[in-house]
C-alpha positions in Angstrom: 163.7 106.2 55.2 160.9 105.1 52.6 160.3 101.5 52.1 162.4 101.1 48.7 165.4 102.3 50.5 164.7 100.0 53.3 164.6 97.1 50.8 167.9 98.6 49.1 169.5 98.2 52.5 168.8 94.4 52.8 171.5 92.0 51.9 171.1 89.1 49.3 170.1 86.7 52.0 167.6 88.9 53.6 166.2 90.0 50.4 165.6 86.4 49.2 164.1 85.5 52.8 161.7 88.5 52.4 160.6 87.5 49.0 160.2 83.8 49.9 158.2 84.8 53.0 156.0 87.0 50.7 155.2 83.7 48.5 154.5 81.5 51.3 152.0 83.8 52.9 150.3 84.1 49.4 151.3 87.7 48.7 151.9 86.5 45.1 152.0 90.0 43.2 154.4 91.3 45.9 156.5 88.3 45.7 156.7 88.4 42.0 158.1 92.2 42.1 160.6 91.1 44.6 161.7 87.7 43.0 162.3 89.5 39.5 164.3 92.3 41.4 166.4 89.6 43.3 167.2 87.5 40.1 168.3 90.6 38.2 170.3 91.9 41.0 172.1 88.7 42.1 171.7 86.3 39.2 174.8 84.2 40.5 173.3 83.8 44.0 173.1 80.5 45.5 169.5 81.3 46.0 168.9 82.5 42.5 167.8 78.9 41.2 165.4 78.6 44.0 164.0 82.2 43.3 163.3 81.2 39.9 161.2 78.6 40.7 159.2 80.7 43.3 158.7 83.3 40.4 157.3 80.8 37.9 155.0 79.5 40.8 153.9 83.3 41.9 152.9 83.9 38.2 151.0 80.6 38.1 149.0 81.5 41.3 148.0 84.7 39.7 146.9 83.2 36.6 149.7 84.8 34.3 150.2 81.4 32.7 151.7 82.5 29.3 154.4 84.6 31.2 155.1 81.7 33.2 156.0 79.8 30.4 158.2 82.5 28.9 160.0 82.4 32.3 160.1 78.6 32.3 162.0 78.5 28.9 164.4 81.3 30.1 165.4 79.9 33.5 165.4 76.1 32.3 168.8 77.1 30.7 169.8 79.8 33.1 169.6 77.5 36.1 170.1 74.1 35.3 170.2 73.0 39.0 166.4 73.6 39.0 165.6 72.2 35.3 163.5 69.5 36.8 161.5 71.7 38.8 161.0 74.0 35.9 160.1 71.4 33.3 157.3 70.3 35.8 156.0 73.8 36.1 155.9 74.2 32.3 154.1 71.0 31.8 151.6 71.9 34.6 151.2 75.4 33.2 150.6 74.1 29.7 148.0 71.5 31.1 146.3 74.5 32.9 146.0 75.9 29.4 145.0 72.9 27.7 148.1 72.9 25.7 148.5 69.2 25.9 150.8 69.0 22.9 153.0 71.7 24.5 153.0 69.8 27.6 153.8 66.3 26.2 156.8 68.1 24.5 157.9 69.7 27.8 158.1 66.3 29.5 159.5 64.5 26.5 155.9 62.8 25.5 154.9 60.9 28.7 152.4 58.6 27.1 153.2 55.3 28.7 154.0 53.7 31.7 157.5 53.5 31.3 157.8 57.5 30.4 155.4 58.2 33.1 157.7 56.4 35.7 160.6 58.1 34.5 159.2 61.4 34.7 157.6 60.7 38.0 161.3 59.8 39.1 162.7 63.1 37.5 160.0 65.2 39.4 161.0 63.5 42.9 164.8 64.1 41.8 164.1 67.7 41.4 162.7 67.8 45.1 165.7 66.1 46.2 163.9 63.0 47.3 166.2 60.8 45.6 165.0 57.4 47.3 161.7 58.0 45.9 163.2 58.7 42.6 164.9 55.6 42.6 161.6 53.6 43.2 160.1 55.2 40.1 163.1 54.8 37.8 163.2 51.0 39.0 159.6 50.8 37.3 161.0 52.1 34.0 162.7 50.2 31.4 163.9 53.3 29.4 167.6 53.9 28.7 167.3 57.4 30.3 165.9 55.8 33.5 169.0 53.9 33.9 171.0 57.0 33.7 168.8 58.9 36.1 169.3 56.0 38.4 172.8 57.0 38.7 172.2 60.9 39.1 169.9 59.7 42.0 172.8 57.9 43.7 175.2 60.9 43.1 172.4 62.9 44.9 172.4 60.5 47.7 176.0 61.0 47.8 176.6 57.2 47.2 179.3 57.6 44.5 180.1 53.9 44.4 177.0 52.9 43.4 176.4 55.8 41.0 179.7 54.8 39.3 178.6 51.3 39.1 175.4 52.3 37.5 177.1 54.5 35.0 179.7 52.0 34.0 177.0 49.9 32.5 175.0 52.0 30.6 175.3 51.2 26.8 173.5 52.5 23.6 171.9 55.9 23.5 173.5 57.4 26.5 176.8 55.5 26.6 178.9 58.6 26.4 177.1 60.4 29.2 177.3 57.5 31.4 181.3 57.1 30.6 181.6 60.9 31.5 179.5 60.4 34.7 181.5 57.4 35.7 184.5 59.3 35.8 182.7 62.2 37.7 181.4 59.9 40.2 184.5 58.5 41.2 186.4 61.8 41.3 183.8 62.8 43.7 184.3 59.8 45.9 187.9 60.7 46.0 189.1 57.7 43.8 192.6 58.6 42.3 191.6 56.5 39.3 189.3 59.3 38.2 192.1 60.9 36.0 192.5 57.6 33.9 188.7 57.4 33.6 188.4 61.0 32.3 191.4 60.2 29.8 189.6 57.1 28.7 186.3 59.0 28.1 188.2 61.7 26.0 190.1 58.9 24.0 186.7 57.3 23.1 184.8 60.5 22.7 187.5 63.0 21.6 184.7 65.6 20.4 182.1 64.5 22.6 179.3 66.5 24.6 181.5 66.6 27.9 184.9 67.2 26.3 185.3 70.4 27.9 184.0 69.4 31.2 186.4 66.3 31.3 189.4 68.4 30.6 188.1 71.0 33.4 188.1 68.1 35.7 191.6 66.8 34.8 192.8 70.5 35.2 191.4 70.3 38.7 192.8 66.9 39.4 196.3 67.9 38.6 196.2 71.5 40.2 195.2 69.6 43.2 198.1 67.2 43.2 200.7 70.1 42.4 201.0 69.3 38.8 200.2 72.7 37.6 202.0 72.6 34.1 199.7 69.7 33.3 196.7 71.7 34.7 197.4 74.5 32.4 197.5 72.2 29.4 194.1 70.7 30.2 192.7 74.2 30.6 193.8 75.2 27.3 192.1 72.2 25.8 189.0 73.5 27.8 188.9 76.5 25.5 189.6 74.5 22.4 186.6 72.2 23.0 184.3 74.9 24.2 185.1 78.5 22.8 182.5 80.0 25.1 184.7 78.8 27.9 187.8 80.8 26.8 187.6 83.4 29.2 187.3 80.8 32.1 190.0 78.7 31.2 192.4 81.7 30.8 191.3 83.2 34.4 192.1 79.7 35.8 195.5 79.6 34.1 196.2 83.2 35.3 195.4 82.3 38.8 197.8 79.3 38.6 200.7 81.4 37.4 200.1 84.0 40.0 199.9 81.5 42.7 203.2 80.1 41.5 204.9 83.6 41.3 205.0 83.8 37.4 203.5 87.2 37.3 204.2 87.9 33.7 202.5 84.5 32.5 199.8 85.1 34.7 199.2 88.7 33.2 199.2 87.3 29.6 196.6 84.8 30.6 194.3 87.5 32.2 194.8 89.7 29.3 193.0 87.1 27.1 189.7 88.1 28.6 187.3 90.4 26.9 185.3 93.0 28.7 182.2 91.0 28.0 183.5 87.9 29.8 181.8 87.1 33.2 185.3 86.5 34.6 186.7 89.9 33.2 186.7 91.9 36.4 188.0 89.0 38.7 190.8 88.7 36.2 191.5 92.4 36.2 191.7 92.1 40.0 194.2 89.5 40.1 196.1 91.1 37.0 196.6 94.0 39.2 198.0 92.1 42.1 200.6 90.4 39.5 201.3 93.8 38.5 202.0 95.0 41.8 204.3 92.1 42.3 206.3 93.1 39.4 206.5 96.6 40.6 204.3 98.0 37.9 202.5 100.2 40.4 200.8 102.4 37.9 198.9 99.9 35.7 198.0 97.9 38.7 196.3 101.2 40.1 194.6 101.5 36.7 193.1 98.0 36.7 192.2 98.3 40.6 190.1 101.6 39.7 188.6 99.8 37.0 187.4 96.7 39.2 186.3 99.3 42.1 183.9 101.0 39.7 182.4 98.0 37.8 182.6 95.1 40.4 180.5 95.7 43.5 181.7 92.1 44.8 185.4 93.4 44.6 185.0 97.0 45.2 186.2 97.2 48.6 189.1 94.9 48.2 190.2 96.7 45.2 189.9 100.2 47.1 191.9 98.6 50.1 194.5 97.3 47.7 195.1 100.7 45.9 195.2 102.3 49.5 197.9 99.6 50.4 199.9 100.7 47.2 199.8 104.4 48.1 200.6 103.8 51.5 203.7 101.7 50.7 204.7 104.5 48.3 204.4 107.0 51.0 201.3 108.8 49.3 199.2 108.9 52.4 196.7 111.2 51.0 195.5 109.0 48.1 195.6 106.0 50.5 193.3 107.7 52.9 191.0 108.9 50.3 190.5 105.2 49.0 190.2 103.8 52.8 187.5 106.5 53.3 185.4 104.9 50.6 185.3 101.5 51.8 182.4 100.1 53.4 180.9 96.5 54.3 183.1 93.7 55.9 186.4 95.7 55.5 185.0 98.9 57.2 186.6 98.4 60.3 190.2 97.4 58.7 190.1 100.4 56.6 189.5 102.7 59.8 192.3 100.8 61.5 194.7 101.5 58.8 193.7 105.1 58.4 194.7 105.2 61.9 197.8 103.6 61.5 198.5 106.0 58.5 197.9 109.0 60.7 200.5 107.5 63.2 203.0 107.4 60.5 202.1 111.0 59.7 202.7 111.8 63.4 199.0 112.6 63.9 198.4 110.7 66.7 195.1 112.6 67.9 193.7 112.0 64.4 194.7 108.4 64.7 193.0 108.0 68.0 189.8 109.3 66.6 189.8 106.7 63.4 190.6 103.8 66.0 187.7 105.0 68.3 185.3 105.1 65.3 185.6 101.1 65.3 185.3 101.0 69.1 182.1 103.3 69.1 180.4 101.2 66.4 181.2 98.2 68.2 182.0 96.5 64.6 184.5 93.9 63.6 188.1 94.4 64.9 186.9 96.2 68.0 189.7 94.6 70.0 192.4 95.6 67.6 191.1 99.0 67.4 191.0 99.6 71.3 194.6 98.4 71.8 195.9 100.7 68.9 193.8 103.6 70.5 195.5 102.5 74.0 198.8 102.4 72.4 198.3 105.8 70.8 197.3 107.4 74.0 200.7 105.9 75.4 202.6 107.2 72.5 201.1 110.7 73.7 202.2 110.1 77.2 198.6 110.1 78.2 199.3 107.5 80.5 195.8 107.4 82.3 193.7 107.3 79.2 195.7 104.5 78.0 195.3 102.6 81.2 191.6 103.3 81.0 191.2 101.9 77.6 193.4 98.9 78.5 191.1 98.4 81.3 187.9 98.4 79.2 189.8 95.8 76.8 190.2 93.5 79.9 186.7 93.8 80.6 185.1 93.2 77.4 187.8 90.9 75.9 189.2 88.8 79.0 189.8 85.9 76.8 191.0 87.7 73.6 194.1 86.7 71.7 195.7 89.9 72.6 195.0 89.8 76.3 198.8 89.1 77.5 199.8 92.0 75.3 197.4 94.3 77.1 199.1 93.0 80.5 202.3 93.9 79.2 201.3 97.0 77.8 199.8 97.9 81.1 202.9 97.0 82.9 205.0 99.0 80.7 202.8 101.9 81.0 203.0 101.7 85.0 206.9 101.5 84.6 206.7 104.8 82.7 204.4 106.1 85.8 207.2 104.6 88.3 204.3 102.4 89.7 206.6 99.5 89.8 204.4 97.3 92.0 201.3 97.8 89.7 203.8 96.8 86.7 204.8 93.6 88.5 201.0 92.9 89.2 200.4 93.2 85.4 203.4 91.0 84.4 202.4 88.4 86.7 198.8 88.2 84.8 200.7 87.1 81.6 199.9 83.5 81.0 203.1 82.1 80.1 201.8 78.9 79.1 199.7 80.6 76.5 202.3 83.0 75.5 205.6 81.4 76.1 207.3 83.6 73.8 206.6 86.5 76.3 208.6 84.8 79.1 212.2 86.4 78.6 210.3 89.7 78.2 208.5 89.2 81.3 211.6 88.4 82.9 213.6 91.3 81.7 210.6 93.7 82.5 210.2 92.5 86.1 213.9 92.7 86.4 213.6 96.5 85.7 210.6 96.7 87.8 212.5 95.3 90.6 215.5 97.6 89.9 212.8 100.5 90.1 212.1 99.3 93.5 215.7 99.2 94.5 215.2 95.6 95.1 218.3 94.5 93.5 218.3 90.9 94.8 214.9 90.3 93.1 216.0 92.2 89.8 219.2 90.0 89.9 217.1 86.7 90.2 215.0 87.6 87.3 218.0 88.5 85.0 219.8 85.4 86.2 216.9 83.2 85.2 216.6 85.2 81.9 220.4 84.3 81.1 219.9 80.7 82.4 216.6 79.9 80.6 217.2 82.0 77.3 221.0 81.9 76.8 220.6 82.8 73.0 218.4 85.7 74.2 221.4 88.1 73.2 222.4 87.0 70.1 221.8 89.0 66.9 219.0 86.8 65.4 217.5 86.4 68.6 217.5 90.1 69.5 215.6 90.7 66.2 213.3 87.7 66.6 212.3 88.7 70.2 212.3 92.4 69.2 209.8 91.6 66.7 207.7 89.6 69.2 207.8 92.5 71.7 207.1 95.0 69.1 204.1 93.0 68.0 202.9 92.5 71.4 202.8 96.1 71.9 200.8 96.6 68.7 203.7 98.5 67.0 203.4 96.4 63.7 205.7 98.6 61.8 208.7 97.9 64.2 207.8 94.3 64.4 207.9 93.7 60.7 211.3 95.5 60.6 212.6 93.4 63.3 211.4 90.4 61.8 212.7 91.0 58.5 216.2 91.4 59.9 216.1 88.0 61.4 218.7 85.4 59.8 219.7 81.8 59.8 217.6 79.0 61.5 214.9 81.4 63.0 214.2 83.1 59.9 211.4 80.8 58.9 209.8 81.2 62.5 210.1 85.0 62.1 208.5 85.1 58.6 205.7 83.0 60.2 205.1 84.9 63.1 204.9 87.8 60.6 202.5 86.0 58.5 200.3 85.6 61.7 200.7 89.1 62.6 199.3 90.2 58.9 196.5 87.7 59.5 195.6 88.8 63.0 195.5 92.4 61.3 193.4 91.2 58.7 195.9 91.9 56.1 195.1 88.6 54.4 197.0 89.2 51.1 200.1 90.2 52.7 200.0 87.2 55.2 199.6 84.7 52.3 202.7 86.5 50.8 204.6 85.5 54.0 203.3 82.1 54.2 203.9 81.3 50.3 207.5 82.8 50.8 208.3 80.2 53.8 206.9 77.2 51.6 209.0 78.5 48.6 212.2 79.2 50.2 212.1 77.3 53.4 210.5 73.9 52.0 212.3 71.7 54.6 211.4 73.8 57.6 208.8 72.8 60.2 206.8 75.7 59.4 206.4 74.8 55.7 203.4 72.6 56.2 201.7 74.7 59.0 202.1 77.6 56.6 200.2 75.7 54.0 197.2 75.7 56.4 197.7 79.3 57.1 197.5 80.0 53.7 194.0 78.3 53.4 192.8 79.9 56.5 193.8 83.5 55.2 192.0 82.8 51.7 188.8 81.9 54.0 189.2 85.1 56.0 189.2 87.2 52.7 186.0 85.1 51.6 187.7 83.4 49.0 186.3 80.0 49.6 186.9 78.6 46.5 190.6 79.2 46.6 190.8 78.1 50.3 189.2 74.6 49.3 191.5 74.2 46.5 194.7 74.9 49.0 193.0 72.5 51.5 192.5 69.6 49.0 196.2 70.0 47.7 197.3 69.7 51.5 194.9 66.5 52.1 196.3 64.8 48.9 199.9 65.0 50.3 201.5 63.6 53.4 201.1 66.2 56.3 201.3 65.9 60.0 198.1 64.6 61.4 197.1 67.6 63.4 197.5 69.8 60.3 195.4 67.3 58.5 192.7 67.6 61.1 192.7 71.4 61.2 192.3 71.1 57.3 189.4 68.9 57.2 187.7 71.0 59.9 188.6 74.3 58.0 187.1 72.5 54.9 184.0 71.8 56.9 183.7 75.3 57.9 184.0 76.6 54.3 181.2 74.1 53.2 179.0 75.1 56.0 179.2 78.8 55.0 178.4 77.7 51.6 175.3 75.9 52.9 176.8 72.6 51.5 175.7 70.7 54.4 176.4 67.3 53.1 180.2 68.2 52.1 180.5 69.8 55.5 179.3 67.1 57.7 181.7 64.8 55.4 184.8 66.7 56.2 183.7 67.5 60.0 183.3 63.8 60.4 186.8 63.0 58.6 188.4 65.6 61.1 186.8 63.9 64.1 187.9 60.5 63.0 191.4 61.5 62.4 191.5 63.3 65.6 190.3 60.0 67.5 192.7 57.9 65.6 195.9 59.8 65.5 196.1 62.9 68.3 196.0 62.9 72.0 196.3 65.4 74.7 194.6 68.7 75.4 194.6 70.1 71.6 193.0 66.6 70.5 190.2 67.4 73.0 189.9 70.8 71.5 189.9 69.7 67.9 187.3 66.8 68.8 185.1 69.2 70.1 185.4 71.5 67.0 184.6 68.2 64.8 181.5 67.2 67.1 180.2 70.8 66.8 180.5 70.9 63.0 179.1 67.5 62.9 175.8 68.5 65.0 175.4 71.9 63.1 175.6 70.2 59.8 173.2 67.4 60.7 170.8 70.0 62.3 170.9 72.0 59.1 170.5 68.9 56.7 167.9 66.8 58.5 166.7 68.6 61.5 166.9 68.6 65.4 165.7 65.0 65.7 168.5 63.5 63.5 171.1 65.8 65.2 170.1 64.6 68.7 170.5 60.9 67.4 173.8 61.9 66.0 174.9 63.3 69.5 173.7 60.2 71.3 175.8 58.3 69.2 178.9 60.9 69.6 178.3 60.5 73.5 178.4 56.9 73.4 181.7 56.8 71.5 183.2 59.7 73.8 182.3 57.8 77.1 185.0 58.4 79.6 186.6 61.0 77.7 185.8 63.8 80.0 184.3 65.7 77.1 180.6 64.7 77.7 179.5 67.6 79.5 181.0 70.0 76.7 179.3 67.7 74.3 175.9 67.9 75.9 176.3 71.7 76.3 177.1 71.8 72.2 173.8 70.0 71.8 171.8 72.1 74.1 173.2 75.2 72.5 171.9 74.2 69.1 168.5 73.4 70.2 168.4 76.4 72.2 169.4 78.4 69.2 166.8 76.8 67.1 163.9 77.6 69.7 163.5 74.1 70.9 164.0 75.2 74.6 162.2 72.3 76.4 164.5 69.9 74.6 167.4 72.1 75.2 167.4 71.9 78.7 167.6 68.1 78.8 171.2 68.4 77.5 172.1 71.8 79.4 171.0 71.0 82.8 173.5 67.8 82.6 176.6 69.9 81.4 178.4 71.6 84.5 179.8 74.3 82.0 179.0 78.0 82.9 177.5 78.7 79.5 175.2 75.6 79.8 173.9 77.0 83.2 173.5 80.4 81.6 171.5 79.0 78.5 169.6 76.8 80.8 168.5 79.8 82.8 167.4 81.5 79.6 165.6 78.2 78.3 163.5 78.1 81.4 162.7 81.7 81.1 161.4 81.0 77.5 159.3 78.2 79.2 157.8 80.4 81.7 159.5 78.5 84.4 161.0 81.2 86.5 162.1 79.5 89.5 164.3 77.2 87.8 165.6 80.0 85.5 166.8 81.9 88.7 168.3 78.5 89.9 170.8 78.2 86.9 171.3 81.9 86.4 172.5 82.1 89.9 175.1 79.3 89.2 176.3 81.1 86.2 176.7 84.3 88.0 179.4 82.5 89.9 181.5 82.3 87.0 183.7 85.3 85.7 182.8 84.7 82.3 179.2 84.8 82.7 178.8 86.9 85.7 177.7 90.1 83.9 175.2 88.4 81.7 173.9 86.3 84.4 173.2 89.3 86.7 171.7 91.2 83.9 169.1 88.5 83.5 168.5 88.2 87.1 167.9 91.7 87.2 165.6 91.5 84.1 163.5 88.9 85.8 163.1 91.3 88.8 162.2 94.0 86.5 159.8 92.1 84.6 158.1 91.0 87.9 157.9 94.9 88.8 160.6 94.8 91.6 162.9 97.7 90.4 164.7 97.8 93.6 165.6 94.3 93.4 166.4 94.6 89.5 168.7 97.5 90.1 170.6 95.6 92.8 171.5 92.7 90.3 172.0 95.3 87.4 174.5 97.4 89.3 176.8 94.1 89.3 176.8 94.0 85.8 179.3 96.1 83.7 177.1 95.3 80.1 175.7 98.3 78.6 172.3 96.4 78.1 172.4 96.2 82.0 172.6 100.1 82.3 169.6 100.2 79.6 167.5 98.0 82.0 168.7 100.2 85.0 167.2 103.2 82.9 164.0 101.4 82.5 163.9 100.6 86.0 164.0 104.5 86.5 161.3 104.8 83.8 159.1 102.4 85.5 159.8 104.3 88.9 158.3 107.6 87.0 162.0 109.3 86.8 161.6 109.6 83.0 164.1 112.5 82.9 166.8 110.5 84.7 165.9 107.5 82.5 166.1 109.6 79.2 169.6 111.1 80.2 170.8 107.4 80.8 169.4 106.3 77.6 171.0 109.0 75.5 174.4 108.3 77.0 173.9 104.5 75.9 173.1 105.4 72.2 175.2 103.3 69.9 175.9 100.8 72.7 173.5 97.9 73.7 173.0 96.6 70.0 170.9 99.6 69.4 168.5 99.0 72.1 168.8 102.3 73.6 167.4 103.9 70.4 164.5 101.2 71.0 163.7 102.7 74.4 163.9 106.5 73.4 161.6 105.6 70.5 159.1 104.1 72.9 159.4 107.1 75.1 158.6 109.3 72.1 155.6 107.1 70.9 154.2 107.6 74.3 154.5 111.5 73.7 153.0 110.7 70.1 156.4 112.3 68.7 156.3 109.9 65.8 158.7 111.6 63.6 161.5 111.7 66.3 160.4 108.1 67.3 161.0 106.8 63.7 164.6 108.8 63.7 165.2 106.6 66.7 164.1 103.5 65.0 166.0 104.0 61.7 169.1 104.3 64.1 168.1 101.0 65.7 167.5 99.1 62.6 171.1 99.5 61.8 171.8 96.8 64.8 170.9 93.3 64.0 169.8 92.7 67.5 167.4 95.5 67.5 166.0 95.1 64.1 162.9 92.8 64.8 161.5 95.2 67.4 162.4 98.2 65.3 160.6 96.9 62.4 157.7 96.0 64.9 157.5 99.5 66.3 158.0 101.1 62.9 155.0 99.1 61.5 152.8 100.2 64.4 153.6 103.7 64.0 153.0 103.4 60.1 149.6 101.8 61.2 148.7 104.6 63.7 149.5 107.4 61.1 147.3 105.8 58.4 149.9 104.0 56.2 148.4 100.5 56.4 150.2 98.9 53.3 153.7 100.0 54.4 152.8 98.8 58.0 152.0 95.5 56.6 155.2 94.9 54.6 157.2 96.2 57.6 155.5 94.0 60.0 156.1 91.1 57.4 159.9 91.7 57.9 159.8 90.5 61.5 158.5 87.1 60.4 160.7 86.7 57.5 164.0 88.1 58.8 163.7 87.2 62.3 161.6 84.0 62.7 163.0 83.3 66.3 162.2 86.6 67.5 159.9 87.5 70.6 158.6 90.2 68.2 156.9 87.9 65.8 154.0 86.8 67.7 153.1 90.8 68.6 153.8 91.5 64.8 151.5 88.4 63.8 149.0 89.7 66.1 148.9 93.2 64.4 148.8 91.6 61.2 145.9 89.5 61.9 144.1 92.8 63.0 145.0 94.3 59.8 143.5 91.4 57.5 140.2 91.6 59.8 139.8 95.0 59.0 140.2 94.0 55.5 138.0 91.3 55.7 140.6 88.5 55.0 139.3 86.3 57.8 141.1 83.2 56.7 144.5 84.8 56.5 143.9 86.5 60.0 143.0 83.1 61.5 146.4 81.7 59.8 148.5 84.3 61.7 146.5 83.6 64.9 147.1 79.9 64.6 150.7 80.4 64.2 150.8 82.5 67.2 149.3 79.6 69.3 151.8 77.2 67.9 154.6 79.5 69.0 153.3 79.1 72.7 154.3 82.6 73.7 152.7 84.3 76.5 150.7 86.4 76.5 150.1 86.5 73.0 148.9 82.6 72.7 146.2 83.6 74.9 145.2 86.7 73.2 145.4 84.9 69.8 143.2 81.8 71.3 140.4 84.5 72.4 140.9 86.2 69.1 140.3 82.8 67.1 137.3 82.3 69.4 135.6 85.6 68.6 136.1 84.9 64.8 134.6 81.4 65.1 131.5 82.6 66.6 
């Protein structure tokens, strides 16, 4: 694969990181090319505004000042969030060209102290240093300084002070102050914000912010459940600003769709023109509305349009088309669409293909599809493995089915479906008339975790005892079933339990059929279980339909409120974070059960964290934590408390760094003293520090936590610091727990391997069932000179161990100087995140060895930019320093070598110091 194709294979975040890394390393010409491509390809990315600023800076660094000014003028309007930064760059560029008049115009004529301080403040505001900005604004008496003071308080999330400032603004900026006052109290959660926006509109009916005010009013009313009023406000948005006509109709269509008014939704979606930025999103939702109406043909036409023209919605559109064709029995077309799905829905599509093949009575082909997911170790591996085992059971290939279920049990011992695995294994043993083994499996079912299984376990155990002719025990179990579950044989209960049993066995078709036949009081619960089944199977749209059905038709049921939460969860899982947030805001504004509210706050935190909005994620994690402490008790409260703590710590770490995070952790530990959760909190802090590469700080927390995970991570941390004996001590403790036994033995084996003790290493590695342990075992064989045996073992491990087998095969081939074959293995390794860093390093070395220095440089840089915490950064930097020395760029070489020294990873630190000494002579 050439370099261009490698770039195309990167996702937007990695492309941005790569481009940013090039800029920071001074490769401004390369950075310019990558930043232009990134902005063109991802104009709406959250990283696009920052990329625009970096592009202007890259042009300035190269002396392309006229070009930089053109880009400044373009980006100022395209990316308003970076307007201040761009204006400053514009002014700085004009000054470099001695275009002082243009510079003064760009910064609105900074000629006196007031204006100078104002725009000093604006500069700090653009960098996000709002406190420093406030200091400068206070030194300026200009009206705009007062307005900017309010903006700075908003940047600090101090909405009360912002509102106070905006409410007092008179004169030139009075209108903007009135609008921003309303916006501030809206962001603070003040219910008076609706009144404030209405007052703004009354005072300024044709003002600059009229459309935005109407849009906020629509948000407020939609969140409060007043959708009719929200729609009226959205209509006013389009009237106030015709350029927002498409946006307002798209929003109105979504509201009507969620209400089930599909005809009206379609009318709104049809109002968007093909050139509108929301057109394809509208067509996707229009197709869903058409599908709800039974207008399948037109729905398919729209979905086809979306799949061809919207990269973001392509896979979802293909999946929806496949679902329609499957529902109509057209399995051929359904399979064609599913086969074209890539990305996050790939694993779901293959499982769905397997399910269709089962419907077509093609179990062997279905099995192959399930195994594609298993073999690639991608996405829903556990579900695919379970379906594959179920397929083998249907084929009466019981031994194969049992083997797969054993694999599931080894790899997912704490999975949500583990009790289903035990049940299925028990039933298979019953079919094989191995009743003792069947009983043993039923006994493993955790009835506390899965209480709905209780009658089935009792019934199944009864039949197993019958098979053993232990009629007394059979009678005992069946009598207990009768006493504890007197309604088990009622009609509704039969269908309900049949649905549960079918779902437990992985037979989703039978489960759905049974759940839909439940009537009476159990109907809401049956629909809720059906929704959860769809959610577990990643059929998110179908899950949402069932949960909405419960809210619409069983609003007084106890399952109505929890269904609201699951709607938000399903929207999150389908990556519609905006809709998920809207659903959660609506729930929070109403009176909900305290536990549901806690989970809603935590889910909001998760959504905002995924969007890199760490201020907001911290806010909602904190609210969830506080509410848990105030309103909940018991085991679930402890679990939710820890989720809140974890979110608070991660948000703080991302927002303010590890020192602030540790300070926050100490405060949380004080508040949780005596709760029994201190060890888990220490474990959380230690893990975050460990994952940030702060190993010395991490062990301070990990060694005082008695969690098995902490022992394991402490062992790894000590290894990173070169303190081997302490590492062995903690890994040995971790090896005593079932959960970390395999990992701990593997690391203990790795230590022996690194010490050259292959016999000792193999003894540890043989106790681990992990593929990577097998890989290390192969390396022991290689070190012992048994290259043929090692190669055979590595060939069997291809596709496992996160691509590391491909890496080791490549190393063998490099030793043989078979670079072509080595590169083929490296390309396979690059498909795995874990082996990517070493893969790029090895590829860079091969490119350098074969004389392709420029491509080698670019490839080695990827290690640093895309995997900054990897152990392969130091060797990559060392190789880069050698390239720079050859080029005569000694200063850049020294920068790389000093960075290696700062990373303090041996033996590269010592090598780097030695090289620095040579260069400084």
